C-alpha positions as CSV (number, residue, x, y, z in Angstrom):
1,M,23.1,18.5,46.0
2,R,21.4,15.2,45.2
3,G,17.8,15.4,44.4
4,E,15.3,13.1,46.2
5,D,13.8,10.2,44.4
6,A,10.2,11.1,45.4
7,R,7.0,11.2,43.4
8,S,4.6,14.0,43.8
9,E,1.3,14.1,41.8
10,G,-0.4,17.4,41.1
11,L,-4.1,17.6,41.4
12,F,-4.4,19.4,38.1
13,S,-2.1,19.6,35.0
14,Y,-2.2,22.5,32.6
15,V,0.4,21.1,30.1
16,S,-1.1,20.1,26.8
17,C,0.1,17.5,24.3
18,E,0.9,20.4,21.9
19,A,3.4,21.8,24.4
20,R,5.2,18.4,24.7
21,V,5.9,18.0,21.0
22,P,9.1,19.9,19.9
23,S,8.4,22.6,17.3
24,D,10.9,21.0,14.9
25,H,9.5,17.4,15.2
26,P,9.2,15.7,11.8
27,L,5.6,14.8,12.4
28,R,4.6,18.5,12.6
29,S,5.1,19.1,8.8
30,I,3.4,15.8,8.1
31,R,0.4,16.7,10.4
32,A,-0.1,20.0,8.5
33,M,-0.3,18.1,5.1
34,V,-2.6,15.5,6.6
35,D,-5.0,18.1,8.1
36,E,-5.2,19.9,4.7
37,A,-6.0,16.6,2.9
38,L,-8.6,15.6,5.5
39,E,-10.3,19.0,5.1
40,V,-10.8,18.3,1.4
41,L,-12.3,14.9,2.3
42,S,-14.8,16.3,4.7
43,P,-17.7,16.2,2.1
44,A,-16.9,12.5,1.4
45,F,-17.1,11.7,5.1
46,E,-20.5,13.4,5.3
47,R,-21.9,11.1,2.7
48,L,-20.6,8.0,4.5
49,Y,-22.1,8.7,8.0
50,S,-25.7,9.0,9.1
51,K,-27.2,12.1,10.7
52,V,-28.8,10.2,13.6
53,G,-27.5,7.6,16.1
54,R,-24.5,7.4,18.3
55,P,-21.4,9.3,17.3
56,S,-18.7,7.1,15.7
57,I,-14.9,7.5,15.9
58,P,-14.2,10.7,13.9
59,P,-12.8,9.5,10.5
60,E,-10.1,12.2,10.7
61,K,-8.8,10.8,14.0
62,L,-9.1,7.2,12.7
63,L,-7.0,8.0,9.6
64,R,-4.4,9.8,11.6
65,A,-4.1,6.8,13.9
66,L,-3.7,4.5,10.9
67,L,-0.9,6.7,9.6
68,L,0.9,6.3,12.9
69,Q,0.5,2.5,12.6
70,A,2.3,2.6,9.3
71,F,5.0,5.2,10.3
72,F,6.0,3.3,13.4
73,S,5.5,-0.3,12.2
74,I,2.9,-1.1,14.9
75,R,1.9,-4.7,14.3
76,S,-1.8,-4.6,15.3
77,E,-4.6,-2.2,16.0
78,R,-4.7,-3.5,19.6
79,Q,-1.1,-2.4,20.1
80,L,-2.0,0.9,18.4
81,M,-4.7,1.5,21.0
82,E,-2.2,0.7,23.7
83,Q,0.3,3.3,22.3
84,L,-2.5,5.9,22.1
85,D,-3.2,5.4,25.8
86,Y,0.2,6.5,27.0
87,N,2.2,8.0,24.1
88,L,1.8,11.8,24.2
89,L,3.2,12.2,20.7
90,F,0.6,9.8,19.3
91,R,-2.2,11.6,21.2
92,W,-1.1,14.9,19.8
93,F,-0.9,13.6,16.2
94,V,-4.3,11.9,16.3
95,G,-5.9,14.9,18.1
96,L,-6.8,13.2,21.5
97,P,-6.7,15.4,24.6
98,M,-4.6,14.2,27.5
99,D,-7.5,12.9,29.5
100,A,-9.5,11.4,26.6
101,A,-10.2,7.6,26.7
102,V,-8.9,5.6,23.8
103,W,-11.1,3.4,21.7
104,D,-11.6,-0.4,21.9
105,A,-9.6,-2.1,19.2
106,S,-12.7,-4.0,17.9
107,V,-14.7,-0.8,17.6
108,F,-11.7,0.9,15.9
109,S,-11.6,-2.0,13.3
110,K,-15.3,-1.8,12.6
111,N,-15.1,2.0,12.1
112,R,-12.1,1.5,9.8
113,D,-14.1,-0.9,7.6
114,R,-16.7,1.8,7.0
115,L,-14.2,3.8,5.1
116,L,-13.9,1.0,2.5
117,E,-17.2,2.1,1.0
118,G,-16.1,5.5,-0.2
119,D,-12.6,4.4,-1.4
120,I,-11.3,6.9,1.1
121,A,-7.7,5.6,0.8
122,A,-7.4,6.6,-2.8
123,Q,-9.1,9.9,-2.2
124,F,-6.7,10.6,0.7
125,M,-3.7,9.9,-1.5
126,A,-5.1,12.2,-4.3
127,A,-5.8,15.0,-1.8
128,V,-2.2,14.9,-0.6
129,L,-0.8,14.9,-4.1
130,N,-3.1,17.7,-5.3
131,Q,-1.8,20.2,-2.7
132,K,-0.2,23.1,-4.5
133,R,3.3,22.7,-3.0
134,V,3.2,19.0,-3.7
135,R,2.1,19.3,-7.3
136,A,5.3,21.1,-8.1
137,L,7.2,17.9,-7.1
138,L,5.4,15.7,-9.6
139,S,6.2,14.8,-13.2
140,Q,3.2,14.8,-15.5
141,E,4.9,13.1,-18.4
142,H,7.2,10.4,-17.1
143,F,6.1,7.4,-15.0
144,S,7.2,3.9,-14.0
145,V,5.1,0.8,-13.1
146,D,5.8,-2.4,-11.3
147,G,4.2,-5.1,-9.2
148,T,5.1,-7.1,-6.1
149,L,3.6,-10.0,-4.1
150,I,1.7,-9.4,-0.9
151,E,1.5,-12.6,1.1
152,A,-2.1,-13.4,2.1
153,W,-3.3,-13.9,5.7
154,A,-4.0,-17.6,5.0
155,S,-2.1,-20.8,5.7
156,M,-1.3,-23.3,3.0
157,K,-3.3,-25.8,5.0
158,S,-6.4,-23.8,4.1
159,F,-5.8,-24.3,0.4
160,R,-8.4,-27.1,-0.2
161,P,-10.4,-28.6,-3.1
162,K,-13.3,-26.4,-4.0
163,D,-15.7,-29.3,-4.2
164,R,-14.5,-30.8,-0.9
165,P,-13.4,-27.9,1.3
166,D,-13.8,-30.0,4.5
167,D,-12.4,-33.2,3.1
168,G,-11.1,-35.7,5.6
169,P,-11.7,-36.1,9.4
170,P,-10.8,-33.1,11.6
171,A,-7.2,-33.4,13.0
172,P,-6.6,-32.7,16.6
173,G,-5.2,-29.3,17.7
174,R,-5.5,-25.8,16.3
175,N,-2.5,-26.2,14.0
176,A,-2.5,-29.9,13.1
177,E,-0.3,-31.4,10.5
178,R,-1.6,-31.9,6.9
179,D,0.0,-34.2,4.3
180,F,0.2,-32.7,0.8
181,K,2.3,-35.5,-0.7
182,G,1.0,-36.6,-4.1
183,E,-1.8,-34.0,-4.1
184,K,-2.0,-31.8,-7.2
185,R,-3.1,-28.3,-6.3
186,S,-4.0,-25.4,-8.6
187,N,-6.1,-22.2,-8.5
188,E,-8.6,-23.9,-10.8
189,T,-9.4,-26.8,-8.5
190,H,-8.4,-25.4,-5.0
191,A,-9.2,-22.3,-3.0
192,S,-8.3,-21.0,0.5
193,T,-11.0,-21.5,3.0
194,T,-9.5,-18.6,5.0
195,D,-9.3,-16.1,2.2
196,P,-10.9,-17.2,-1.1
197,D,-9.5,-14.1,-2.9
198,A,-5.9,-15.3,-2.3
199,R,-4.2,-17.1,-5.2
200,L,-1.4,-19.7,-5.2
201,Y,1.5,-18.1,-7.2
202,R,5.3,-18.0,-7.4
203,K,7.2,-15.0,-8.8
204,G,9.8,-17.0,-10.7
205,D,11.5,-20.4,-11.3
206,G,13.1,-21.9,-8.2
207,Q,10.9,-19.9,-5.8
208,S,8.2,-21.4,-3.6
209,S,4.5,-21.0,-4.4
210,R,2.5,-19.2,-1.8
211,L,-1.0,-17.7,-1.2
212,C,-0.7,-14.1,-2.1
213,F,-2.1,-11.0,-3.8
214,M,-0.3,-8.7,-6.3
215,G,0.2,-5.0,-5.5
216,H,0.9,-2.5,-8.2
217,L,2.4,1.0,-8.1
218,L,2.5,3.8,-10.6
219,M,5.4,6.1,-9.8
220,E,6.2,9.5,-11.3
221,N,9.8,9.8,-12.3
222,R,10.8,13.3,-11.1
223,N,11.0,12.5,-7.3
224,G,9.8,8.9,-7.1
225,L,6.5,9.6,-5.5
226,I,3.6,7.1,-5.8
227,V,0.7,8.6,-7.8
228,D,-1.6,5.5,-8.1
229,T,-2.0,1.9,-6.8
230,A,-3.9,-1.2,-7.5
231,L,-4.2,-4.6,-5.9
232,T,-5.3,-7.7,-7.8
233,P,-5.3,-11.5,-7.4
234,A,-1.9,-12.8,-8.4
235,S,-1.5,-14.2,-11.9
236,G,1.0,-14.2,-14.8
237,T,-0.8,-11.4,-16.6
238,A,-1.9,-9.3,-13.6
239,E,1.1,-6.9,-13.8
240,R,0.3,-5.9,-17.4
241,E,-3.4,-5.7,-16.9
242,A,-3.1,-3.5,-13.8
243,A,-0.6,-1.3,-15.6
244,L,-3.1,-0.6,-18.4
245,A,-5.8,0.1,-15.8
246,L,-3.5,2.6,-14.0
247,I,-2.7,4.3,-17.2
248,E,-6.4,4.7,-18.1
249,R,-6.9,6.6,-14.9
250,R,-4.3,9.2,-15.9
251,P,-5.2,12.4,-17.9
252,K,-5.1,11.7,-21.6
253,R,-1.7,13.0,-22.8
254,R,1.6,11.7,-24.3
255,I,3.6,10.1,-21.5
256,T,6.4,7.6,-21.1
257,L,6.2,4.4,-19.0
258,G,9.2,2.7,-17.6
259,A,9.0,-1.0,-16.6
260,D,11.1,-4.2,-16.2
261,K,11.4,-7.2,-18.5
262,A,8.2,-8.8,-17.4
263,Y,6.3,-6.1,-19.4
264,D,8.2,-6.8,-22.7
265,V,5.3,-8.4,-24.4
266,S,4.2,-7.5,-27.9
267,G,0.5,-7.2,-27.0
268,F,1.1,-5.0,-24.0
269,V,3.5,-2.7,-25.9
270,A,0.9,-2.4,-28.7
271,D,-1.8,-1.5,-26.1
272,L,0.5,1.2,-24.7
273,R,1.2,2.7,-28.2
274,A,-2.5,2.7,-28.9
275,R,-2.9,4.9,-25.8
276,K,-0.1,7.2,-26.9
277,V,2.2,5.9,-24.2
278,T,5.9,5.5,-25.1
279,P,7.0,2.1,-23.7
280,H,10.3,2.6,-21.9
281,I,10.5,-1.1,-21.1
282,A,13.6,-3.1,-20.4
283,I,14.4,-5.5,-23.2
284,D,13.8,-9.2,-22.5
285,G,16.3,-10.9,-24.8
286,H,17.0,-14.1,-22.9
287,V,17.9,-17.3,-24.8
288,T,15.0,-19.7,-25.0
289,K,15.1,-23.5,-24.5
290,T,15.4,-23.9,-28.3
291,G,18.7,-21.9,-28.2
292,K,17.3,-18.9,-30.0
293,R,17.2,-15.4,-28.5
294,R,13.8,-14.2,-27.6
295,K,12.4,-11.4,-29.9
296,T,11.8,-8.2,-28.0
297,A,8.8,-5.9,-28.6
298,I,11.0,-2.8,-28.0
299,D,12.7,-1.4,-31.2
300,R,15.0,1.4,-32.1
301,R,12.3,4.0,-32.4
302,T,12.2,3.9,-28.6
303,T,15.7,2.9,-27.5
304,R,17.6,5.5,-29.7
305,H,16.3,8.4,-27.6
306,P,18.4,9.4,-24.5
307,G,15.1,9.5,-22.5
308,Y,14.9,5.7,-22.7
309,A,18.2,5.2,-20.8
310,I,17.1,7.8,-18.2
311,S,13.8,5.9,-17.6
312,Q,15.6,2.6,-17.3
313,R,17.8,4.1,-14.5
314,I,15.0,5.9,-12.7
315,R,12.4,3.2,-12.9
316,K,14.3,1.1,-10.3
317,R,13.4,3.7,-7.6
318,I,10.0,2.1,-7.5
319,E,11.5,-0.7,-5.4
320,E,12.1,1.9,-2.7
321,G,8.3,2.3,-2.4
322,F,7.7,-1.4,-2.3
323,G,10.5,-1.9,0.3
324,W,9.0,0.7,2.6
325,I,5.4,-0.5,2.2
326,K,6.4,-4.1,2.9
327,T,8.9,-3.6,5.8
328,T,8.1,-0.3,7.7
329,G,4.4,-0.3,6.5
330,G,4.1,-4.0,7.5
331,L,2.5,-5.3,4.3
332,A,5.1,-8.1,3.5
333,K,2.3,-10.3,4.9
334,T,-1.1,-8.6,5.2
335,Q,-3.2,-9.0,8.3
336,H,-6.4,-8.5,6.4
337,R,-8.5,-10.7,4.1
338,G,-10.1,-10.1,0.7
339,V,-9.1,-7.9,-2.2
340,P,-11.1,-4.8,-1.1
341,R,-9.7,-4.6,2.4
342,V,-6.1,-5.6,1.5
343,G,-6.2,-3.2,-1.5
344,W,-7.5,-0.3,0.8
345,M,-4.6,-0.9,3.2
346,F,-2.1,-1.1,0.3
347,T,-3.2,2.2,-1.1
348,F,-3.3,3.9,2.3
349,T,0.2,2.6,3.2
350,A,1.5,4.0,-0.1
351,A,0.0,7.4,0.8
352,A,1.9,7.1,4.1
353,Y,5.1,6.5,2.2
354,N,4.5,9.7,0.2
355,L,4.0,11.6,3.4
356,I,7.3,10.5,4.8
357,R,9.2,11.7,1.7
358,I,7.4,14.9,0.7
359,P,8.6,17.1,3.6
360,K,12.2,16.1,2.9
361,L,11.7,16.9,-0.8
362,L,10.1,20.3,0.0
363,A,13.0,21.1,2.3
364,M,15.5,20.4,-0.4
365,G,13.7,22.6,-2.9
C-alpha cells in the first residue's frame, strides 16, 4: 500500500538530539575526550570571565562549535551558525537543546576572541594529550619538526611603502587595478595595510612571493600526533628559531629531533647538541654555484646509528598534519589577521587533527 505524501506536525516532540545520534557515531568518542579536556580547563575559564554582567556564550560550547568547523571544513562562522540552527548532529555535539536559539555570528566571533587572552588553544591541546589513555600513544624521546606557509588574509595590493601607505590617488572600485611594474618591494620598506604582521616570502626558487605567516609543528614519532605548535612571521630563519623554542618547552631529557634539509645548518645543529638533542636531520649536500659540494653539519656520530634512518623515514609523516590543517581545517589561507589570532587558530586546528586520529589509534591498540 502506498503511503500518503502528507505532513503532520505534532504539538510537542519528546525526541532529544541524543536519541538521534547513532551510538557508534565517530563523534561520540571524540565528544568524550573533548568533555574530559574541557573539564580540566574549567578553572582557566573562571579566570577569564567576570562574575557580574550578562552571561556570555559558554566557552565549552564555543570550543565544541569551533571543532565542528574544523572537522567539517565549514568556511565561515556565519555558515557554522546556520548549520547549528538545523543540523541535529551539530546541536548534539555542541550541547544545544532542540529548541535553543543559535548565536549571532558577530557575537560568536567576539566571544571567541576572549579566549585568546588565556592561550586556551594550547591548554586545550595539552589537556587532550595529558589524558591517561592518550599518553600511552605518545613517544617521550623521539620527535620531528617542520614548518609550512600559511597564506595571510591580505591582498598583494595592500603591500605598500611604510612611509607612504596611502600613496597615489584612490582608484575607483573596491578591487581596482594597481601597477607594480618597476617597484622594488621588501619587508624592510613595505608592509601590508590589511595585516601588518604578514610578511612577503617565498618558500624556494621559482616560486612566487606572497604575504604569509609560517606555522610550525612538533610531532612525536610513535604515532605521528602533534604535541606542540608555533606560528611566526615568515623568514629564512623562522623554522630553526621556532624549532629551538618548541624544544625549550619540552621536559629536559635526551631526545632525538628529525627534520628536513632546511635545518642542516651548523649553528642550529650546535644549539641542539647543547640542549642534549640528537639531530636526526636530513643531509643537505647539494652542489653550490662554485661547483663544490656543500659541507653538512651532520656527521657519522649521528648517521651510523639505525635510529637515524628510522627518524628520516618517520619524520615525513608530519606532512600529514600540515595537509589536514591546511585542507580540511581550512588554513591554507587564514581568515584571521595578526600573529596572535592566526596562531591561536593554527594551534586549535592542530588539536582538532589529533582528535580525529586518537580514537582510531585507541581502537587499533
